[in-house]
C-alpha positions in Angstrom: 93.4 106.6 102.3 92.1 107.8 98.9 89.1 106.2 97.4 90.2 103.2 95.2 89.7 103.7 91.5 89.0 100.0 90.8 86.4 97.9 92.5 87.4 95.5 95.2 85.1 92.5 95.6 85.4 90.1 98.5 84.1 86.5 98.1 83.3 84.9 101.5 81.5 82.0 103.1 80.5 81.1 106.6 82.0 77.6 106.1 84.3 75.7 103.8 83.2 73.4 101.0 80.7 75.7 99.3 82.7 76.4 96.2 84.0 79.9 97.2 87.4 79.6 95.6 86.0 78.0 92.5 83.5 80.9 92.2 86.3 83.5 92.7 88.4 82.0 90.0 85.5 81.7 87.6 84.2 85.2 88.1 87.7 86.6 87.7 88.2 84.7 84.4 84.8 85.7 83.1 85.4 89.4 83.8 88.9 89.2 82.3 87.4 87.7 79.1 85.6 91.0 78.6 88.9 92.9 78.3 88.8 94.3 81.9 91.9 93.9 83.9 91.4 91.6 87.0 93.5 90.7 90.0 92.6 87.6 92.1 94.1 87.9 95.6 94.1 84.6 97.5 93.3 85.9 101.0 92.6 82.5 102.5 95.6 83.0 104.7 97.1 79.7 105.8 94.9 77.5 103.7 95.3 79.1 100.3 94.3 77.0 97.2 93.7 79.3 94.2 97.1 78.1 92.8 96.2 74.5 93.6 92.9 74.6 91.8 94.6 76.1 88.7 97.6 73.8 88.8 100.1 76.7 89.2 103.4 76.7 91.0 103.9 80.3 92.1 107.5 81.6 92.4 106.4 83.9 95.3 103.4 84.1 97.6 102.1 86.2 100.5 104.8 84.9 102.9 107.4 86.9 101.0 105.4 90.1 101.7 104.9 89.2 105.4 108.5 88.2 106.1 110.5 90.5 103.8 110.4 94.0 102.3 108.5 92.8 99.2 105.2 94.4 98.4 102.1 92.8 96.9 103.1 94.3 93.5 106.3 92.3 93.6 104.5 88.9 93.8 101.8 89.4 91.2 101.7 86.4 88.8 100.1 86.6 85.3 97.7 83.7 84.6 95.9 84.5 81.3 95.4 87.8 79.5 93.9 90.5 81.8 93.9 88.0 84.7 96.6 88.2 87.4 96.9 86.3 90.7 98.5 86.9 94.0 99.1 83.5 95.6 98.4 82.8 99.3 100.6 80.6 101.5 99.2 77.1 101.5 99.8 74.9 104.6 101.1 77.7 106.9 98.4 78.2 109.4 100.6 80.5 111.4 99.9 83.2 108.9 96.3 83.3 110.1 97.7 84.8 113.3 99.1 87.9 111.7 99.3 91.0 113.8 96.8 93.8 113.1 99.6 96.1 111.8 100.4 93.5 109.0 96.8 93.2 108.0 96.4 96.9 107.9 99.4 97.2 105.6 98.0 94.5 103.4 94.7 96.4 103.1 96.5 99.6 102.1 98.6 97.8 99.5 95.4 96.2 98.0 93.7 99.6 97.8 96.8 101.0 96.0 96.6 98.2 93.4 93.2 99.3 92.3 94.9 102.0 90.2 96.2 99.2 88.0 93.1 97.0 87.8 89.4 97.3 86.9 88.5 94.7 89.5 90.3 93.1 92.4 88.7 89.9 93.7 89.6 88.7 97.2 89.1 85.0 97.9 88.6 85.2 101.7 89.1 82.3 104.1 86.0 80.4 105.2 84.6 81.3 108.6 84.2 84.4 110.8 87.7 84.9 112.1 88.9 88.5 112.6 91.5 88.4 109.7 88.7 87.4 107.4 86.4 90.2 108.5 89.3 92.7 108.3 90.0 91.8 104.7 86.3 91.9 103.9 86.1 95.4 105.2 88.4 96.8 102.5 86.0 95.6 99.7 83.3 97.8 98.1 81.1 94.7 97.9 81.2 91.3 99.7 79.7 88.2 98.1 78.7 85.5 100.5 78.5 82.1 98.9 75.9 79.8 100.3 74.5 76.3 99.6 71.3 74.7 100.8 73.1 72.8 103.7 71.7 74.1 107.1 75.3 74.6 108.4 76.1 76.8 105.3 73.0 78.9 106.0 73.6 79.4 109.7 77.3 80.1 109.2 76.6 82.6 106.4 74.1 84.4 108.7 76.7 84.5 111.5 79.3 85.9 109.0 76.9 88.6 107.8 75.9 89.5 111.4 79.5 89.9 112.5 80.5 91.9 109.4 77.6 94.3 109.8 78.5 94.8 113.5 82.0 95.9 112.5 81.0 97.7 109.2 77.2 98.7 109.4 77.2 100.0 105.8 78.9 97.0 104.2 77.4 96.1 100.8 76.7 92.3 101.2 75.3 90.2 98.4 74.4 86.5 98.2 75.4 83.9 95.6 73.7 80.5 95.9 75.9 77.6 94.7 75.5 73.9 94.0 71.7 74.2 93.7 69.6 71.4 92.2 67.5 73.9 90.3 67.1 77.7 90.0 63.8 77.4 92.0 65.5 75.5 94.8 68.3 78.1 94.8 65.7 80.9 95.3 64.2 78.9 98.2 67.7 78.7 99.8 68.1 82.4 99.4 64.7 83.1 100.8 65.5 81.3 104.0 68.7 83.3 104.6 67.0 86.5 103.5 64.2 86.0 106.0 66.6 85.6 108.9 68.5 88.7 107.8 65.2 90.7 107.6 63.9 89.4 111.0 67.0 89.7 113.1 69.3 92.2 111.3 66.7 94.5 109.7 68.4 94.2 106.3 67.9 92.3 103.1 71.1 91.3 101.2 70.3 91.1 97.4 70.8 87.7 95.6 73.3 88.0 92.8 72.3 84.7 91.3 71.9 81.0 91.6 74.6 78.5 90.3 73.2 75.1 89.5 75.1 71.9 90.3 77.2 70.8 87.4 79.6 67.9 87.0 81.8 70.0 84.8 82.9 72.0 87.9 84.3 68.9 89.6 85.9 67.9 86.3 87.7 71.3 86.0 88.9 71.2 89.6 90.1 67.6 89.2 92.1 68.7 86.1 93.3 71.8 87.9 91.9 74.1 85.2 89.6 77.0 85.0 86.0 76.0 84.1 86.0 78.9 81.6 88.8 77.1 79.7 87.4 73.5 79.9 83.6 74.1 79.6 82.8 77.7 79.0 79.2 77.0 77.9 78.2 74.6 80.6 75.3 75.3 83.0 77.5 76.4 85.9 79.6 78.7 83.7 76.4 80.3 82.2 75.0 80.8 85.7 78.3 82.4 86.9 78.3 84.6 83.8 75.0 86.1 85.0 76.6 87.1 88.3 79.7 88.5 86.5 77.6 90.7 84.3 75.8 92.1 87.4 79.1 92.9 89.1 80.4 94.7 86.0 77.2 96.8 85.9 77.6 97.8 89.5 
């Protein structure tokens, strides 16, 4: 497979409920606002919700690719200028049991799409299942979203450990979400980083801390992008810091 021309960035979490999908949407929208062309791929196979968070009703989704001759290119849906979406298949858990050959084909098609985009963001499913790690492996960078909950930290560590076992050179970075303050967020990162240094002999860099912000829940409740509803709020500003770092990579 030729080296992709655009960057593929996977966004993962060890557990659900940490704001992974929200961050994927927000980063994609922020990058698109700079004039770069972005594709958000909903890779949460079986429990997809990018379209739900944005109030969209996709004409086609991943099931069309899995169960017909359609390709990923055939099911791309424009959202706003420079920001396209490939919808997952919500409520069909059986897709999480896809055979390896289907996942491999999916990876190859994603890599081919980098010729048309500056960035492809993959919103991975929560957890450490094989299909999640398989999709993470196609990315040039994997962002692990973490909160200060002990289960989030332990599950994030487990995800990092399994990914590095399969792909020792994987570029893993950390984003702390829903933090009370920037200082508290740095403490959360320090806890995870310490475990990675002690037991994995590696130190994943912190991309940034996103503070807790009521505007996030408001945007999700209204099924709208935060960048449309409250582009200058605290969470949007914190996410913008991360987006800038990604664009400088």
